[in-house]
N, C-alpha and C positions, 0 to 999 in steps of 0.2 A: 584379575588374572595374575597368578604368581609366576614370575620369571626367575628361573634358577640360573644364577651367574656362576660359571665355572672358569677356572684359569684356561682350560683347554679351548673353550669357545672364544675367549678373548684373544688368545694367541693365534687361533685360526683366522679370526677376523683381521688381525694385524697382518698376518701372512698373505691373506687374500688381497688386501689393499696394496701391499708391496708388489705382489705378483702382477696385479693389473697394471700398475705403473710401469713395471719392467716390460710387460708385453706391449704396451702402447709405445714405449720408447723404442723397442725393437722394430715394430712395424713402421714407425715414423722414420727411423734411421734407414731401414731398408728401402722405403719409397724414395727418400731424398737421395740416397746413394745411386739408385737407378736413374734418377733425374739429373745426376752429376751436379747436385746443389753445392758441393764443396768448391766449385769453380767461382762462386759468387760470395761465399762466406764460410765461417766455421761450421762444420757439420754438427758439432755438439750443441752450439747455441741455437742453430736452426731446428734441430731435433727437439730441444726443450720448448721452443716456441710452438711447434706443431702439436706437441702433447698438450700444452696449455690451451691452444685454440680448440683442441678436440673435446674439451669439457665445457666450452662456452666462453673462454677468455678472448681478448681482442689484442691485436698487435698494433703498436704505434711506431712510426718511423719519422725521421727528420734528417735534413741535410742543410749544410751551410755552403752556399755557392762561393766560388772563388771571386777575388776582387776586393775583399775587405768591406763590402757593403753590409749594413745592418739588415740583412734579409735572410730569412730562413724558410725552408720548404718543409711542411709538416703534413702528415696524413695518418690514416688508420685503416685497418682491414679487419673485418669481422666475418669469418667463415669457419665452419666446422668441418674438418677433414673426417667425415663420418666413418671411413675405413678404420682409422685409428680409434675412434670412439666405440665402434662396434666390437673390435677386438678386446678392448679394455672391459667393456660391459660383459662380454661372454666369459672372459677369464674370471672376473670378480663374481659373477653370478654362479658359475660352475663350482667354484671353490666354496661359496657360501652354502650351496645346496648339496654339498657332498655327503653330509650326514642327515639330510632330510629336514624335517620340521623341528626336531629337537634342537634347541639352542640357536635357532636361526636368528631370532631378534637380538640376542647377545652378540653373535658374530657380525650381524649387520650393523649394530651400533658401534662396535669396535672398528669396523671397516669405514663407516661413515665419519668417524672421528679421525682416523689415521690418514685416509686418502687426501682430504684437503690439506693436511699438514705437509704431506709429501709433495702435493701439487704446488704448494707455496714455494718449496725449495726449487722445484722445476721452473716455475715462473721467474724466480729470482735469477736463475741461470740463463734464462732466455733473453739475453742481451748481447749485442755484438754489432758488427758492421757488415753490410752487403755491398757489393760493387756491381753496378749495372753497366754492362758494356753497350755503348750506343753505336749505331751504324756509322761507318766512316763518312766524314763530310757533314755530319749533323751540326747545324748551327743553332745556337740558342737565342740569337737576337736577330734584329733586322728583318722582322716580318714573319717569323714563324718557326714552328717546330715540325712543319710538314705533316701535320696530323691528317690522315685520310678522313674525308667526310666533312671537314670544316671549310668554311668559306675562305678564299684567298690563300689556300694552302697552309693555313696555320691558325693561330689563336686570334680571333677577331678583336681588333682594337686593343690588344694587349701590349704591343710593342716589344714582344719577346720576353723571355725569362733571363734573369741575370746570371747565367752560368758561363763563366769564362769570358765575359765581355764581348760576346758576339762571335768568338772564334769557334772553330770546330771542336766538338766534344769527343773524347775517347771513352771516358768512363765517368760515372757519378757514384761517389761513396755516400751511403746513407746509413745512419745508425738506427737500430730497431730495439724495441723492448716490449715486455708484457707487464702490465700492471699487476702486482702481486695480490692486492686486496680483492679486486673484482674476480680474478681468476680463482682464488680460493673460495669465494662465495659461490661461484658457479660450480666448483667441484663438490661443495656440500650438496647442492641440489642434484647433481649428477649421481653421486653415490646413493643418496636417499631414493632416487628414482629406480636405480638398479635393485636396491633392497626391497622396494615396494613391488617390483615385478616378480622378484623371487618369492615374496609372501603370497602374491596372487597365484603363482605357479603351484605352490604346495597347498593352497586353500581350495582352488577350483580346478577340476580336471580339464575342463574345456580350455581354460587359460593356458594350462601346461601344454596341452596338445597343440593349440594354436601357436604358442611360442616355439615349440619344437619344430612345427612345420615351417615357420618363418626362418628359423636358423638353418634348417636343411636347405631351404630354397636359396637363402643368401649364400650359403657355403658353395652350393653348386654353381650359382651365377658367378661367384668370385673366381672359382677355378677356371670356368669357361672364359670369363672376361680376361683373366690374366694370360691364358694361352693365346686367345685371339689377338690381344693387344701386343704381345711379344712377337707373334708371327707377322703382324701387319705393320707395327710401328717401332719395334725394337724395345730395348731396355727402358728408354724414357717413357714410352707409352705404358709399359707395364708398371712403372713407378707411379704414374698418375692414376692408373686404375686402382692400385693398391691403396692409395690415399683417399680417393673420392668416389669409388664405385658405388657405395650405398646411396650417396647423394644423387647420382645419375639414375639409379634404379628407382628410387622413390619418386624422383622427379618425373620419370617416364610413367610410373604407376598413376600418379596424380593426373597427368595429361590424359592417360587412357580412360580415367574415370570422369573426365570432363572438367577438370580444374585447370584453368590457364595459369601460366607464369607471366608476370608482368615485369618489364624492364623500365625503370625510371631513372632520370638523371637531371641534375641541376648544376649550374656553374658555368664558367667560361668555356670549359671543354665538354659541355654537354652535347655539343655537335658531334662528338666522337661516336655517340650511340644513336645518332639520328637514323631512323629506319629500323632500329631494333625494337619492333613492336612486340606485343604479347605473343608468347609461344602458344599457338592455338592447339586445343585438344582435338582428339579424333584420329582417324586413320587406323593403321594397323595396331597402334598401341591399345585400342579398345579391346581387341582380341587377346593381346598379351596380358593386360590387366585382368580381364575376365578369367583367363586360364590360371593366373597366379592366385586369385581369390578362391576360385573353385578348388584348386589343389589344397589350399589351406583348409577349406571347409571339409573336404574329403578326409584329410588326415584327422581333423578334430572329430568328425563323426565316427571314423573307424576306431579311434582311441576310446571314445565313450562307449561304443558297442562292445569292444573287447573287455572293458571294465564292468560291463553289465549295468551301466547307468542310463539306459535309454528305454524307459517304460512307455506303454501306450502303443497306439497304432502308428503307421508310417507318417500320416499327416501331422499328428501331434508331435512326433519326434522331430519332423522337419521344422515345424513352427517353433519348437523349443530351441533348436540349434540356431535358427535365424535370430531369435530374440537374444540369445547369449552372444552370438558372434558379431552382430551388428555394432553394439557399443564398443567392443574391443577393436574392430577394424576402424571405426570412426575415430576413436581416441588415438590410435597409432598414427593414422594419416594426418590428423590435426597436429599431433606432436611433430611429425616429420616435416610438415609444412612450416612450422616455426623454426625447427632446427636447421632446415635446408636454406634459410635465407642467406644471401650473400650481399654484403655492403662494403663500400670502399669510399674513402674521402681523401681529398687532396686540397691543400690551401697554402697560401703564401702570407707570411707575416713580414711587413716592412714598415719601418719608421712608426711603429706603434699601431699600425692598421692591419687588419686581417682581411685577406681577399680570398673568398672561396673559388677554387678552380674547378673541382669536380666532386660531386656527391652522387654516387650511383648505387642502385639497389636492384637486386633480382629476387622476387618473392612470389609466393602463392598464398592465396587467401585461406587462412586456417578454418574459418567458418564454412567456406565452400568445401574444403577437404573433409571436415567433420560430416557435413550432409552427404557428400558422395560416399564416404566410408560407411555411414549408416545404411544407405540404400544398397551399396554394393555388397556389404557384409550380410544383409538380410537375404538378398537374392541368392548369393553364393551358399549361405547356410541352408536355404530351402532345397536348392538343386543338389548340393553335396550330400545332404542327408537322404534324399530320395534315391540318388545314385547308389549310395552305400547299401541302403535297404534292398534295392532291386538286385544288386550283385550278390548280397548274402542270401536272399531268398532263392535265386537261381542256383547258387552253389549248394544250398542245403537240399534242393530237389535233385540236382545232378549227382550228388555224392551217393545216396542210396541206390540210384539207378546203376551206377558203376559197380557198387557192391553186389547187387543182385546178379549182374552179368558175370562177375567173378565166381559167384557160388555155382552158376550153371556150368 
């Protein structure tokens, strides 16, 4: 296959990558501003960290307690603010698809080369200091941190942490940073994934229709979620929704399809999460998930029917849509199960020894998500196709009847 490289396609790929980064930075800054994040650290560095996390990077933090002891507290957080990720993917994909299939691979290659370079600069800027305000009267030694759920009101057999020599704590300063290399590597995969979805959208009509349905659905949910969050919890709640709403939506979708979320923890502070068992599937989320998948199937069937790409009888068309939609839904849900994982770690390094304090993870099984997506997509494809065929047949019968009445 001959690929024609033109300067225009290269420039458009560069511009698409830059626009995606700017859009992600804008959404991240807006969400952090609504959360009043500037009270704990510099907004610019925090915004850069959120953008780096949104493509798969991880943040590390560390603190040196007072008292001059050779003790450091270190930890890391790996979570993808999927609200920022989704905005960047939509902007990048929309600009790459603006001129259709012609030159898409060239624009995609230029964007895939430019985006990681820009993300490396963002990750380099994602370093600073955050200040955690602790409750008045909090003591760091002498029997505990007062952690709810832990025996004896604090860390078992830990003897306290060396913050301030056992006196009350007002604040704790911790430095944070994002590793440039891993973040850039994750950005390469992120950009290639967006380019791959764009290629599927121009290659297969069903994929394009399903993608359009998901985007409209997520857009509607985002608007409603922001309004509800602002009305019920104020600006801070709206900022949280802006950053992590897709994570909550896909988490609820997986629960509705029967995929549980498990919470695991290890270390001295694992007692903090005692009682936080698996998030059990079922309940009203079953109907919500079914309605969402059915809506996507109806949109896909309607788009295929409008394009004239649905030959055969109703049962054949329903089976065809089920076969096409099932792998798409399964792949999307499996990918979301991987991307929605949240993990955090905390440890203490003292006198050359490393002591794990907490290692926590919230995750869903991607294989179960794949199976649930295959089954749910197939059922939704069958039902959606039959519903569209039934509606179109009734409409085609009713329309001549009304015309006959008008002639009389």
